N, C-alpha and C positions, 0 to 999 in steps of 0.2 A: 343523798350523800355521794361524794365522789368515789370512784372506784380506787381501791388501794393499788398503788404501783411501786415496783421495786426497781431501784437504781443502784446496781452493784458498783462498789468503788474498785476501780482496777489498781488502786494503791496496794491491795493485798494479792494481786494476781502474780503469776510468774512473768516477770519482766523480760525474760529471754523468749517468751512465747506469747506476747501480747495479742497478736493478730488471732492466734488460734483460741486464746482465752476469751476473746470477744465473741468469736463464733460459738463457743461452747455456752457462753452466757445467753446468747440469743436463742439458741436451741433449747435451753433450759427454761425459758419463759421470762427472761428479764424484759422489763418495759423500756428501759433506757440504759445507757452506760454513763456512770459518773466518773468524771475525770477531775482529779485534784491537781490544780497548778499552783506550785509554790515557788517563791523567788529567793528564799534565803535571807530576805530583807523584811517583808511584811510579816512572815512567819519563819521560824528557825529550821527551815528544811528546803531542799531543792528537789523538784520533780521534772516534769516534761514540758516541752514548749510546742509552738505551732507546727514544726515539721513532723513531729512524732504523731500529733493528732491528725494531721493531713494523711499520713501513711496509714494510720489505724482506721480512719473513716472508710477506707476502700474495703475493709473486712466487715463493715456493719451496714445494716439496713434499718436499724433503730436509731432513735434520737441520741445525740451526744450532749449530756448534761454537764457543762463545763463550769467548774467553780474556781474563779480566779482569786487566789490569795497572793496578789501582787500589788505593789505600790510604787509609783502612781499608776493606777490601772487604766486611766483614760486613754493614754496613747497606745495601749496594746490591744484594745477591744477589736479594732479592725482586723488585726493579724489572726486573732482566734476565730473570728467570724469567717474569714476567708479559708481558714484551715478546716472548717467543718463543724464548729460548735453550732448546735441548734438552740440550746439554752445557754445564755451567758449570765452567770451570777457574780455579783461584785459586792464588796464590803463598803458601807458608807465611810468608814475611816480611810479607805485607800484612794479617795478621789476628792479633789478640791471643790467639785461642783457635782453633786449627785444627780441633780436634775438634768444637767448637760450629758452626763454619762449614760443615764437611762435613755435619753433621746437619741444618742449615738447608736446604742444597741438596737433600738426601734427602727431607726433609719436603714440599718443593715439588714432589716427584715428577720431579726432573730427574737426569740423570747427573751425577756429580761427578768432577772431575779436579784433580790437583795438578801445578803446573808447577815445574820445577827449573831455575834459572839455571845458566849454565855453571860458576859456582864453588860452587853448592849441592850438598852431599853427599847421597847417598841415605839415609844413616841418619836424616836429619831426618824422612823419611816412613815409615820402616820399620814403625812400629807402626800405620800407617794403611792399609797396602796391602790389607788384608782388607775395608776399608770403602769403597773408592773403585772407580771404573769405568775410570780412565784416569790415566796419568802422562805429562805432556808434557815432554820433554827439550828445552830451548832450546839450539840449536847456534850461537847468536850471543847477544850481550848484548841483552836486550829493549829496544825503544823505536824502532827504525828498520828499515825494509825495505832489501833490497839489500846486506846485509852478507855477509862471507865466512864460509863454513862452518868450524866448529871441530871437526876430526875427533877430538880427545881425548875429547869427551863420549860417544863410542860406548862407552867403558869402562863408563859408567853404565848404558847400554842392556844391555850383556852381564851386568852385576851384577844388574840387575832381572830379566832372563831366568832367571838362576840362582836367585834368591829365589823367583820365580814357580813354578818347577819344584819346588823344595824344599818350599814351603808349599802347593802345589797350588792356586794362585790364578789368576784369570782376567781381570785388568785389561788394557786396551789400552795399548800403548806408542806414543806419538806423538812426532814430532820436527818442530822448526820452526826455520828459520834457514839461509838460503843453500843450501837443497836444490835440486840440479840433476841432470841425467842421469848424471853421473859418480858423485857421492857417495850418491845414492839407493840404489845397488846395495849399497854397504858398510853403509848404515844398515839396509837390509832384512836383510842377512846377519847383523848384529849382534843383530837381534830386533825391530826396529821393524815395526809393522803399519799405522800411519797416518802418511802423509807430508803435511806442510803445505808448500805451495809457492806463491809469488806471482809473482815476476819470471819464473821459468822457464816457468810455465804461460801467462802472458799475453803474454810478449815473444818467446820462442823460436820458431823455424820460422815466422817472419812472423805470429805470433800465432794459429797453428793449435792451439787449446786442446784439441781432441779428440785430435790426434796427441801433444800434449805430456803429457796425462793418461795416454794408453796407454804412452808411453815411460817415464814415471816408474814405472808399475806393473810393467813387465817387468824381471825380475831379471837 
């Protein structure tokens, strides 16, 4: 079984102190930094772009796990790769040619992920599972932080684990949306090995992020 990793979402961090927040997360034992990129078009919100990621990367020695919620995504992949993204995750609905977009990320020597919204079926990506590094299961509708976890998406996690075993594949399974100390256990038991969490990491236990990261990791 893969080691459980925590990818804190900086969407819940203090945006006036992002560089320091990333240093705090590293010191507290975060395995990577989750960066949500929203365009106000594919999802109804706006966040940060390549210049901010480039500036923040200077404060980090761990991987940047960049989730692109932008459309059309294909033309922006290179800019995020150059800015410092180590993992680039895209949505099938956001590209005219998923195969071509996967190949573009690979050519830029980055890890590639595909994200599935709560209503998106796993068969959309079935033929791509041997070409990617990660599947990100959204356990809320993308676009806003602080939403309630949707437990029904764990069926997709279990299905992916079954396919993984059948086809002898080695992609990571990540989950994002409303992850807390209660549902993290069921997500891990279903087969998730990377947990994205924002509000729980930054706000629980009076903001003790080290304790919160450790609690999320414990099954």
